[in-house]
C-alpha positions in Angstrom: -123.1 -350.6 81.4 -126.6 -349.5 82.7 -126.6 -352.1 85.5 -123.1 -351.4 86.5 -123.5 -347.6 86.4 -126.9 -347.3 88.0 -127.4 -350.2 90.4 -125.4 -351.4 93.4 -125.5 -355.1 93.7 -124.5 -356.7 97.0 -125.0 -360.4 96.1 -125.5 -361.9 92.7 -127.0 -365.4 92.8 -127.5 -367.8 89.9 -128.8 -371.3 89.5 -127.7 -373.7 86.8 -127.4 -371.7 83.5 -128.1 -368.6 85.6 -124.9 -369.4 87.5 -123.0 -369.5 84.3 -124.5 -366.2 83.3 -123.6 -364.7 86.7 -120.0 -365.9 86.2 -119.8 -364.3 82.7 -121.5 -361.1 83.9 -118.9 -360.7 86.6 -116.0 -361.6 84.3 -117.2 -359.0 81.7 -117.7 -356.4 84.4 -121.4 -356.1 83.6 -122.0 -356.2 87.4 -119.6 -356.2 90.3 -121.3 -357.6 93.3 -119.7 -357.9 96.8 -120.5 -361.6 96.9 -121.4 -364.3 94.4 -123.5 -367.4 95.1 -123.6 -370.1 92.4 -126.0 -373.0 92.7 -125.3 -376.0 90.5 -122.8 -374.3 88.2 -120.9 -376.2 85.5 -117.6 -375.5 83.9 -117.9 -373.2 80.9 -116.7 -375.2 77.8 -117.2 -372.6 75.1 -113.8 -370.8 74.5 -115.7 -367.6 73.5 -117.3 -367.3 77.0 -114.6 -368.8 79.2 -113.6 -366.7 82.2 -110.5 -364.6 81.2 -109.3 -363.6 84.6 -110.0 -365.4 87.9 -113.0 -363.9 89.7 -111.7 -362.2 92.8 -115.0 -361.9 94.6 -115.9 -364.2 97.6 -117.9 -366.9 96.0 -120.2 -369.6 97.5 -120.7 -372.7 95.3 -123.6 -375.1 96.2 -123.7 -378.5 94.6 -126.2 -381.4 95.0 -124.4 -384.8 95.4 -127.1 -386.4 93.2 -126.8 -383.7 90.5 -125.9 -385.4 87.2 -123.6 -382.5 86.5 -121.8 -382.8 89.8 -118.4 -384.5 90.3 -116.3 -384.9 93.4 -113.5 -383.3 91.3 -114.2 -379.6 91.7 -110.7 -378.5 90.9 -112.1 -376.7 87.8 -113.2 -374.0 90.2 -109.6 -373.1 90.8 -109.4 -371.9 87.2 -112.3 -369.4 87.8 -112.1 -368.2 91.4 -109.5 -366.9 93.8 -111.7 -367.2 96.9 -114.5 -369.8 96.9 -116.3 -372.0 99.4 -118.3 -375.2 98.6 -121.4 -376.4 100.3 -122.9 -379.7 99.2 -126.4 -381.2 99.9 -127.9 -384.6 99.3 -130.3 -383.5 96.5 -129.9 -383.3 92.8 -129.9 -380.4 90.4 -132.1 -378.2 92.6 -132.1 -375.1 94.8 -132.0 -376.8 98.2 -134.8 -375.9 100.6 -133.0 -377.5 103.6 -132.9 -375.3 106.7 -129.4 -376.6 107.4 -128.2 -375.4 104.0 -130.0 -372.1 104.5 -128.2 -371.6 107.8 -124.8 -372.4 106.2 -125.5 -369.9 103.4 -126.4 -367.2 106.0 -123.4 -368.0 108.1 -121.2 -367.6 105.0 -122.8 -364.3 104.1 -122.3 -363.1 107.6 -118.6 -364.1 107.7 -118.0 -362.4 104.3 -119.6 -359.1 105.3 -118.5 -358.6 108.9 
C-alpha cells in the first residue's frame, strides 16, 4: 500500500520478468499508473498469479521478432488488456535502442496523454 498511497506513478515500465511483475502489480492494485509499457512480456502461466480482471490502462507492448519467447500469435494479450498497442522490432529479447522504436514509443505516449 505504501507505493500506491504515497507515490504518483505516470508510467510503469517493465522488461521481461519485470514486465510480468508490472502486470501483477497493476492487477493487485499495488500501483495504478496512467500508462503501462511492457517490453518482451510473456503470458503468465501460474494460476496463482494470473491476471484476475483485464487491465484497463493504456498499454504499450514491445516485442522483438527474434525473441525466443515471441510468437506472431499475440491473442493472449486479449485476456489481459482492454486497450493495448503492439510495436515490434527486428531484435531479440532486448530493450531496443533503435531511434525509430524510441520515436514510436514517444508518439504513443504523446497520443495517450494529450
